[in-house]
C-alpha positions in Angstrom: 108.5 70.1 113.8 110.4 72.3 111.3 113.8 73.3 112.6 114.1 77.1 112.7 117.4 77.2 114.7 119.3 80.3 113.6 116.3 81.7 111.6 114.7 85.1 112.1 110.9 85.5 111.9 108.8 88.7 112.1 105.2 88.2 113.1 102.7 91.1 112.9 99.6 91.2 115.1 101.7 89.3 117.6 100.0 90.5 120.8 97.2 87.9 120.9 95.3 85.2 119.1 97.0 83.5 116.1 99.9 85.9 116.3 100.8 85.2 119.9 100.4 81.5 119.3 102.7 81.7 116.3 105.3 83.6 118.3 105.4 80.6 120.8 105.4 78.0 118.1 108.3 79.6 116.1 110.3 80.3 119.2 109.9 76.7 120.3 111.2 75.7 116.9 114.4 77.7 117.6 113.7 81.0 115.7 114.5 84.5 116.9 111.1 86.1 116.7 110.3 89.8 116.2 106.9 90.6 117.7 105.1 93.5 116.1 101.8 94.9 117.3 100.2 98.2 118.5 100.0 96.9 122.0 103.5 97.6 123.3 102.9 96.2 126.7 101.6 92.9 125.4 104.5 92.4 122.9 107.1 93.4 125.4 105.8 90.8 127.9 105.5 88.0 125.3 109.0 88.9 123.9 110.5 88.5 127.4 108.7 85.1 127.7 110.2 83.7 124.5 113.4 85.6 124.2 112.2 87.6 121.2 112.3 91.2 120.2 109.4 93.5 120.9 108.6 95.8 118.0 105.7 98.1 118.8 104.1 99.6 115.7 101.2 99.8 113.3 101.3 97.8 110.1 99.0 100.5 108.6 102.0 102.8 108.6 104.7 101.8 106.1 107.3 103.6 108.2 106.5 101.4 111.2 106.8 98.3 109.2 110.2 99.4 107.7 111.4 100.3 111.2 110.5 96.8 112.5 112.5 95.1 109.8 115.4 97.5 110.3 115.4 96.7 114.1 115.5 93.0 113.4 118.4 93.5 111.0 120.3 95.5 113.6 119.9 92.5 116.0 120.4 89.6 113.6 121.4 90.9 110.1 118.8 88.6 108.5 115.0 88.0 108.0 114.0 84.6 106.9 110.2 84.6 107.5 107.5 87.3 107.6 104.1 86.4 108.9 101.5 88.9 107.9 99.0 88.2 110.6 97.7 91.6 111.8 94.0 92.0 111.0 90.7 93.3 112.2 87.1 92.2 111.5 85.3 95.6 111.8 83.1 97.2 111.0 80.5 94.4 111.3 77.6 96.3 109.7 75.6 96.4 106.5 76.7 99.0 103.9 74.4 101.8 104.9 75.3 101.5 108.6 79.1 100.9 108.2 81.3 103.7 109.6 83.5 105.0 106.8 86.5 105.6 109.1 86.3 102.1 110.6 85.8 100.6 107.1 88.9 102.5 105.9 90.9 101.3 108.9 90.2 97.7 108.1 91.6 98.2 104.6 94.6 100.0 106.0 95.4 97.1 108.4 94.2 94.0 106.5 95.3 95.0 103.0 97.7 97.9 103.0 99.4 96.4 106.1 100.1 93.2 104.1 101.6 95.3 101.3 103.7 97.3 103.7 105.1 94.1 105.2 105.9 92.6 101.8 107.5 95.8 100.6 109.7 96.0 103.6 110.7 92.3 103.6 111.4 91.7 99.9 114.6 93.7 99.5 116.1 92.1 102.6 115.2 88.6 101.5 116.3 89.2 97.9 119.7 90.3 99.1 120.1 87.1 101.1 118.9 84.8 98.3 115.3 84.1 99.5 112.8 83.8 102.3 109.2 83.0 103.1 106.3 85.5 103.3 103.2 84.0 104.8 99.9 85.9 105.0 97.0 84.8 107.2 94.0 84.8 104.9 90.4 83.8 105.2 87.6 82.0 103.5 86.0 85.5 103.4 88.3 86.2 100.5 86.3 83.8 98.3 82.7 84.4 99.4 80.8 87.6 100.5 79.3 87.6 104.0 76.6 89.9 105.3 78.1 92.7 107.3 81.7 92.0 106.4 82.2 94.1 103.3 85.5 95.5 104.5 86.8 92.2 105.8 85.9 90.3 102.7 87.2 92.9 100.3 90.5 93.3 102.2 91.1 89.6 102.5 90.4 89.1 98.8 92.9 91.8 98.1 95.5 90.3 100.4 95.2 87.0 98.6 95.8 88.8 95.3 98.9 90.5 96.8 100.2 87.0 97.6 99.7 85.9 94.0 101.2 89.1 92.6 104.2 88.8 94.9 104.8 85.2 93.9 104.7 86.3 90.2 107.3 88.9 90.8 109.7 87.3 93.3 109.6 83.5 93.1 112.6 83.5 90.8 114.5 85.4 93.6 113.9 82.5 96.0 111.0 84.2 97.9 108.1 81.9 98.8 104.7 83.7 99.1 101.8 81.7 100.5 98.4 82.4 102.1 96.9 80.4 104.9 93.2 80.3 105.4 92.8 79.0 109.0 89.0 78.6 109.2 87.2 79.8 112.3 89.6 80.2 115.2 88.8 80.6 118.9 90.1 84.2 119.3 88.8 87.6 120.5 87.9 88.3 116.9 85.6 85.3 116.8 84.0 86.4 120.1 83.2 89.8 118.5 81.7 88.0 115.5 79.6 85.9 117.8 78.3 88.9 119.8 77.4 90.7 116.6 74.7 88.2 115.7 75.2 89.0 112.0 75.5 86.3 109.4 75.7 82.5 110.0 79.3 82.6 111.3 78.1 84.4 114.4 75.7 81.4 115.1 78.5 78.8 115.2 79.0 77.0 118.4 82.3 78.0 120.1 83.3 74.3 120.1 83.5 74.3 116.3 86.3 76.9 116.3 89.9 75.5 116.2 92.5 76.7 118.8 94.9 79.4 117.8 97.9 77.0 117.9 96.5 75.0 114.9 97.1 77.8 112.4 100.3 78.7 114.2 101.6 75.2 113.7 100.4 75.3 110.1 102.4 78.5 109.5 105.5 76.8 110.8 104.8 73.8 108.5 104.5 76.0 105.5 108.1 77.1 106.1 109.2 73.6 105.3 109.4 71.8 102.0 105.6 70.9 102.1 104.9 74.6 101.6 106.4 74.5 98.1 103.1 73.0 96.8 101.3 76.2 97.7 103.5 78.9 96.3 101.5 81.9 95.2 98.3 80.2 96.4 96.2 79.6 99.5 96.1 76.5 101.7 93.0 75.9 103.9 93.0 74.3 107.3 89.4 73.3 106.6 91.0 70.6 104.3 91.3 67.4 106.4 94.2 66.2 104.3 96.1 69.4 105.1 95.4 69.0 108.8 96.7 65.5 108.8 99.9 66.6 107.0 100.4 69.3 109.6 99.9 66.8 112.3 96.7 68.3 113.7 93.9 66.3 115.3 90.5 66.1 113.8 
């Protein structure tokens, strides 16, 4: 396990799924974790469990993201890792049936939310000589899927943000990496299954990996092995990556 003692980590979408699993993994590794999500009750309860800091807010609003970073700085005077995890799948619908407001919300959270996180974290990390910015990506960034136009477009854009950020700030000591976790047994995957649209919805639940797998991979990327993926995306579908992280299967 990577030692995070004395380090400060901010995780978005921290109320459930991969985000909540990452909170527990980073806290177990010794980090002070800031938990950001719209569900204030959920992040407050989880923060109390791990000794973290609850930061209710919406990544789609830049002011909320800046306030979360500022709150962590008041508590700890540093930010070592940002995990851009907050994301939504909807609308799951073909183009003609997709609700424009829901489509826009997906872009606001999945793409603009990542930008807001990066923008808030970079000055703080630059001032301290570096840091790590991890974004939870998706295979949907690389291939279109029926009914997922907003999700695919937003994840492709988020991957390009990682590449653009790396181009601009690697020299300042900031490590920008995207993690594609594959299909994960979360509420999002349950919604996909119930939609019945595209082949992903037909996958057996047993094929999905548990949320702690990508959480452990995010921690692993904070160590020296992550340097091989700067400005790029690493996939947990890759068996060699799973072995290096120490995951079964």
